[in-house]
VOMI-472563 format. One record per residue (C-alpha): residue in one letter; x, y negated, z. Coordinates in steps of 0.02 Angstrom, whole numbers, plus 50000, padded with zeros to 5 digits. Layout:
<segus>
aXYZ;...
</segus>
This chain:
<segus>
m570615012142301;g571605018142147;g573335014242091;q574145001041980;y573785001541796;v575194992841703;l575254989941516;p576784996741429;r578004982941381;h578144989541198;l576184988041177;v576254969941242;a577734965341133;g576904973040983;l575224964441015;v576054947241036;w577024949840877;s575424955540783;a574424940440856;l575734927640806;a575954935840638;r574064937140612;r574234955240575;r572844967840613;r573044982440734;s572004997140771;f571284995540953;v570895014340959;s572655018840917;d573385007441052;a572095013541178;l572555031241152;r574415027841166;v574185017641323;l572985030541407;a574345043941376;t575435034641502;v574205036641648;e573165050341730;a571795055741610;p570045049541673;e568735061641713;l567375061541578;v565565064941628;g564165067441504;a565405067241353;e564075076741260;n563075060741252;i564345051741151;p563755051740964;r564895062940863;r564635051140719;g563525036340681;p563375018840751;c563025013240934;i563224999541059;v564465004841193;t563814995841353;c564744997641517;n564814989841691;h566194976941710;y567194987341824;t568864978741880;r569924978042041;p571694972342086;g572784983541979;f571424987841853;g571054972941741;s569684971041615;w570904975841474;w571074993341558;l569124994341556;t569044992341367;l570555002841334;s569955017041444;v568185017341369;t568805016141190;a569985030741215;a568655041141294;v567425038541154;a568715041241018;t569185057841081;c567385064041069;r566975058240894;a566955069840748;a568335070940625;g568135057140493;a566915046840603;e567245028940640;r568195027840806;e568575009540828;v567495000040954;h567344982040907;w567214973741082;v566364957141122;i567504947641239;a567534931841334;d568474918441237;a569304911641389;w569434913341583;t568494899541665;y568664892441837;p567754880741953;d569184870141998;r569914856741882;w571804861841891;r571514879341824;s570174873241705;h571394861341626;l572884873341622;i572394891141620;t570754890341523;p571474882741360;a572904895241369;t571834910241377;r570684903341247;w572114901741128;a572714919741170;f571044928241175;r570474921941003;r572104928640933;v571834945141015;a570074945840943;r570654942240768;t572054955540784;y570824969040839;d569254963340748;f568364959140907;v567204944440934;s567654931341066;m566184922841143;p565894908441267;p565134914841427;m563234914141463;p562504902841497;p563564892041386;r564114875241445;p563394860441337;h564894858741229;e564924877741198;v563184880441132;a563634879440954;a565124891340976;r564014903241065;a562734903340927;s564104905740797;a564804920640894;v563114928540912;l562834927140719;q564564934040685;t564174949340801;v562544952540720;r563354952340543;l564724963840609;a563314975340685;r562434976140514;a564074981140429;l564454994240562;a562725002240556;g562985005640376;r564615014840410;g564325022340576;g565375010040681;m565265004140859;v565124987840953;g565634986841134;l565154975041273;a564934973541462;p563214965041486;e563764957241660;g564954946441566;g566214944741705;d567054953241854;m565864960341986;p566824963542143;d565314968542242;g564644982042121;l563354980141982;g562834962241939;r561394954541844;p561784950241667;p561684931241624;a560164924841538;g560234929041352;a561184945341371;g559574955741341;e559054946141191;f560824948341123;i560814967141144;g559074967441069;l559694959140911;l561094972140888;a559914986740925;a558714979840796;v559984982040658;g560135000340690;l561315002540842;p560655012940990;v561355008641162;l562665020941239;p562605017441427;v564295019941514;g564685019341701;v566485016241751;s567055019441930;e568455028142029;a568405043542139;d569935050742237;d571025038142154;r570495044441978;l569545034441847;v567875041641808;i566985036841648;s565135043841634;f564065042641474;g562155043241471;p561015047441324;t560895034441188;f559275024841178;i558345010141087;p557784997641209;a555904994841213;l555404977341165;p553934969341252;s552674960441136;a552924944541227;r554564937141170;a554734927841337;e554934944541423;r556154952741309;d557794946041383;a557474951641557;s556634968041494;v558094973541383;s559364968441513;g558474978341649;q558354994041540;v560174993541496;m560814990241673;a559625003841737;a560425016241615;i562165011241668;a561715012241852;r561205029741829;r562885034141775;l563765028141931;p563995037542098;i562675033742235;a564065025742340;f564335012142203;p563414996442250;g561934994842134;a561905013042078;q560315023042063;a559865039742128;
</segus>
């Protein structure tokens, strides 16, 4: 399904230079330039994108061979930006994994450190937050807590100026359709919503070799009075909203 999505060489070169020189770049500007090189995605429910004001852009972690996770964030960012009002904040500050992790020792010792170095610099360049995956390994607990606090501080600032945070609650590639977010994802989204960012659910899929990005109405997740229930409850609400934006044939979609 679908074709190959290849990043333009000039963008890769510019990003590498900016990351090494520690210079900031506009992710939305890069996203719009890159998406102009491929077939425009079909946008469904674009009227649900807030014309201005803050939100949490939450999408399924759709990837496949030829369509990597970087294309997911580029595509959704460009789609959101084109529907924002003139003068409104258009940057989406994504929460990204701080490294690719593997079960085998060889890749864990070679590829994981290299991606950690690269992803942290990309995050600095675009004003993203890089975060260890959930559940964190014992040596990553402190780094995970620090990243959560960094994101909450960013969310507070964005709430004041109408900005946006972006994340994929599943936290990793889901080759078999929608997956269940890891423990802690619901609590995390609840913290961001509590500072004034409603959730914008986004379903990403492909139909007839064309990317389809579908947006649902924004909402504030309901928080159960029992704190022990909040994580699963918020995760369930968010993933259900995303599932409703996916075609029935997509594994995990809802009628």
